[in-house]
Short mmCIF file of the C-alpha atoms (twelve columns), coordinates in Angstrom:
data_MODEL
# 
_entry.id   MODEL 
# 
loop_
_atom_site.group_PDB 
_atom_site.id 
_atom_site.type_symbol 
_atom_site.label_atom_id 
_atom_site.label_alt_id 
_atom_site.label_comp_id 
_atom_site.label_asym_id 
_atom_site.label_seq_id 
_atom_site.Cartn_x 
_atom_site.Cartn_y 
_atom_site.Cartn_z 
_atom_site.pdbx_PDB_model_num 
ATOM 1   C CA . MET A 1   17.883  16.038 55.545 1 
ATOM 2   C CA . SER A 2   19.343  18.384 58.480 1 
ATOM 3   C CA . ASP A 3   21.603  20.656 56.593 1 
ATOM 4   C CA . LYS A 4   18.326  21.968 55.011 1 
ATOM 5   C CA . ILE A 5   16.867  25.404 56.250 1 
ATOM 6   C CA . PRO A 6   12.904  25.872 57.134 1 
ATOM 7   C CA . ILE A 7   11.610  27.949 54.774 1 
ATOM 8   C CA . LYS A 8   8.664   30.173 56.116 1 
ATOM 9   C CA . MET A 9   6.779   32.403 53.345 1 
ATOM 10  C CA . LEU A 10  4.660   35.608 53.999 1 
ATOM 11  C CA . HIS A 11  1.525   36.671 53.660 1 
ATOM 12  C CA . ASP A 12  0.222   35.459 50.261 1 
ATOM 13  C CA . ARG A 13  3.766   34.736 48.726 1 
ATOM 14  C CA . VAL A 14  4.292   30.755 47.389 1 
ATOM 15  C CA . LEU A 15  7.676   29.375 46.565 1 
ATOM 16  C CA . VAL A 16  7.492   26.661 43.649 1 
ATOM 17  C CA . GLU A 17  10.405  24.659 42.226 1 
ATOM 18  C CA . LEU A 18  10.248  24.179 38.360 1 
ATOM 19  C CA . ASP A 19  9.395   20.779 37.461 1 
ATOM 20  C CA . THR A 20  13.108  19.147 35.969 1 
ATOM 21  C CA . GLU A 21  10.813  17.710 32.741 1 
ATOM 22  C CA . ALA A 22  9.888   21.649 31.898 1 
ATOM 23  C CA . GLY A 23  13.162  21.619 29.813 1 
ATOM 24  C CA . GLU A 24  13.101  20.422 26.266 1 
ATOM 25  C CA . ARG A 25  10.038  19.598 24.652 1 
ATOM 26  C CA . ARG A 26  8.531   17.575 21.572 1 
ATOM 27  C CA . SER A 27  6.587   18.737 18.813 1 
ATOM 28  C CA . SER A 28  3.443   16.198 18.025 1 
ATOM 29  C CA . GLY A 29  5.493   15.842 15.355 1 
ATOM 30  C CA . GLY A 30  8.963   14.493 16.948 1 
ATOM 31  C CA . ILE A 31  11.175  17.676 16.596 1 
ATOM 32  C CA . VAL A 32  12.926  18.034 19.807 1 
ATOM 33  C CA . ILE A 33  12.038  22.062 21.089 1 
ATOM 34  C CA . PRO A 34  15.072  22.966 24.001 1 
ATOM 35  C CA . ALA A 35  14.081  24.860 26.263 1 
ATOM 36  C CA . THR A 36  16.211  28.555 25.154 1 
ATOM 37  C CA . ALA A 37  14.230  28.221 21.839 1 
ATOM 38  C CA . ALA A 38  12.365  31.651 21.730 1 
ATOM 39  C CA . MET A 39  8.501   31.762 21.707 1 
ATOM 40  C CA . GLY A 40  5.611   34.229 20.016 1 
ATOM 41  C CA . ALA A 41  3.613   33.675 22.607 1 
ATOM 42  C CA . GLN A 42  4.111   33.583 26.795 1 
ATOM 43  C CA . ARG A 43  4.281   29.823 27.442 1 
ATOM 44  C CA . LEU A 44  3.473   29.027 30.948 1 
ATOM 45  C CA . ALA A 45  5.160   26.486 33.243 1 
ATOM 46  C CA . TRP A 46  4.937   23.936 35.543 1 
ATOM 47  C CA . ALA A 47  5.968   23.680 39.522 1 
ATOM 48  C CA . ARG A 48  5.330   21.916 42.550 1 
ATOM 49  C CA . VAL A 49  4.972   24.190 45.645 1 
ATOM 50  C CA . VAL A 50  7.614   24.053 48.262 1 
ATOM 51  C CA . ALA A 51  6.169   26.506 50.870 1 
ATOM 52  C CA . VAL A 52  3.145   28.860 51.048 1 
ATOM 53  C CA . GLY A 53  2.374   31.766 53.159 1 
ATOM 54  C CA . PRO A 54  -0.259  31.952 55.943 1 
ATOM 55  C CA . HIS A 55  -2.685  34.141 53.792 1 
ATOM 56  C CA . ALA A 56  -2.888  32.001 50.581 1 
ATOM 57  C CA . ARG A 57  -6.409  29.984 50.414 1 
ATOM 58  C CA . ALA A 58  -5.954  27.327 46.876 1 
ATOM 59  C CA . VAL A 59  -2.436  26.425 47.286 1 
ATOM 60  C CA . GLU A 60  -1.057  23.723 49.699 1 
ATOM 61  C CA . GLN A 61  2.282   22.436 50.102 1 
ATOM 62  C CA . GLY A 62  2.903   19.548 47.632 1 
ATOM 63  C CA . ASP A 63  0.007   20.996 45.133 1 
ATOM 64  C CA . ARG A 64  1.549   21.393 41.322 1 
ATOM 65  C CA . VAL A 65  0.792   25.096 40.114 1 
ATOM 66  C CA . LEU A 66  0.588   26.753 36.514 1 
ATOM 67  C CA . PHE A 67  1.787   29.703 36.416 1 
ATOM 68  C CA . GLY A 68  3.647   32.577 33.778 1 
ATOM 69  C CA . PRO A 69  7.512   32.496 34.501 1 
ATOM 70  C CA . GLU A 70  8.522   35.431 33.312 1 
ATOM 71  C CA . ASP A 71  8.976   38.685 35.735 1 
ATOM 72  C CA . LYS A 72  9.030   35.862 38.650 1 
ATOM 73  C CA . ALA A 73  11.634  36.454 41.686 1 
ATOM 74  C CA . GLU A 74  13.986  33.525 41.415 1 
ATOM 75  C CA . VAL A 75  16.245  32.711 44.657 1 
ATOM 76  C CA . GLU A 76  18.871  30.219 45.320 1 
ATOM 77  C CA . VAL A 77  19.183  28.340 48.440 1 
ATOM 78  C CA . GLN A 78  21.691  25.804 49.314 1 
ATOM 79  C CA . GLY A 79  22.279  25.450 46.005 1 
ATOM 80  C CA . GLU A 80  18.499  25.243 44.152 1 
ATOM 81  C CA . THR A 81  16.850  27.330 42.612 1 
ATOM 82  C CA . TYR A 82  12.999  28.442 43.447 1 
ATOM 83  C CA . VAL A 83  10.773  30.841 42.103 1 
ATOM 84  C CA . VAL A 84  8.561   33.388 44.378 1 
ATOM 85  C CA . MET A 85  5.273   34.602 43.487 1 
ATOM 86  C CA . ARG A 86  2.008   36.040 44.881 1 
ATOM 87  C CA . GLU A 87  -0.986  33.561 44.820 1 
ATOM 88  C CA . ARG A 88  -2.767  35.780 42.298 1 
ATOM 89  C CA . ASP A 89  0.298   34.672 39.776 1 
ATOM 90  C CA . VAL A 90  -1.038  31.089 40.042 1 
ATOM 91  C CA . HIS A 91  -3.126  30.307 36.872 1 
ATOM 92  C CA . ALA A 92  -4.690  26.407 37.956 1 
ATOM 93  C CA . VAL A 93  -3.630  24.154 40.996 1 
ATOM 94  C CA . ALA A 94  -3.397  20.447 39.913 1 
ATOM 95  C CA . ALA A 95  -3.697  17.949 43.219 1 
ATOM 96  C CA . GLU A 96  -6.069  15.393 44.224 1 
ATOM 97  C CA . ARG A 97  -8.229  17.504 46.390 1 
ATOM 98  C CA . VAL A 98  -9.419  19.750 43.834 1 
ATOM 99  C CA . GLY A 99  -11.203 16.768 41.957 1 
ATOM 100 C CA . ASP A 100 -13.773 16.582 44.938 1 
ATOM 101 C CA . GLN A 101 -15.195 19.924 43.478 1 
ATOM 102 C CA . ALA A 102 -18.073 20.422 40.996 1 
ATOM 103 C CA . THR A 103 -15.832 23.038 38.834 1 
ATOM 104 C CA . GLY A 104 -12.506 22.407 37.401 1 
ATOM 105 C CA . LEU A 105 -10.502 21.544 34.397 1 
ATOM 106 C CA . TYR A 106 -9.608  18.169 34.070 1 
ATOM 107 C CA . LEU A 107 -5.616  17.539 32.829 1 
# 
């Protein structure tokens, strides 16, 4: 796609694209919960990493990351909405390469 603008993140910044299935959810009883429903507790979200800065150490482009979407900076680039955050705001990384490490959470 030649009309896409290349993006280079700086420092430890991470640019992510929210997962499309992060919208509505279904409860264990089969009730559909819309994305706009207010939750009492903070709900974390999964996203795909689009770009990382040179000082990000644990996150790579293409990883899926878990983070708290509240209070994060959103940016729109050519009609697509992305979230910009620091690497320290990422709670977990899901990628094939992390399976080689001795500790971690299996999802």
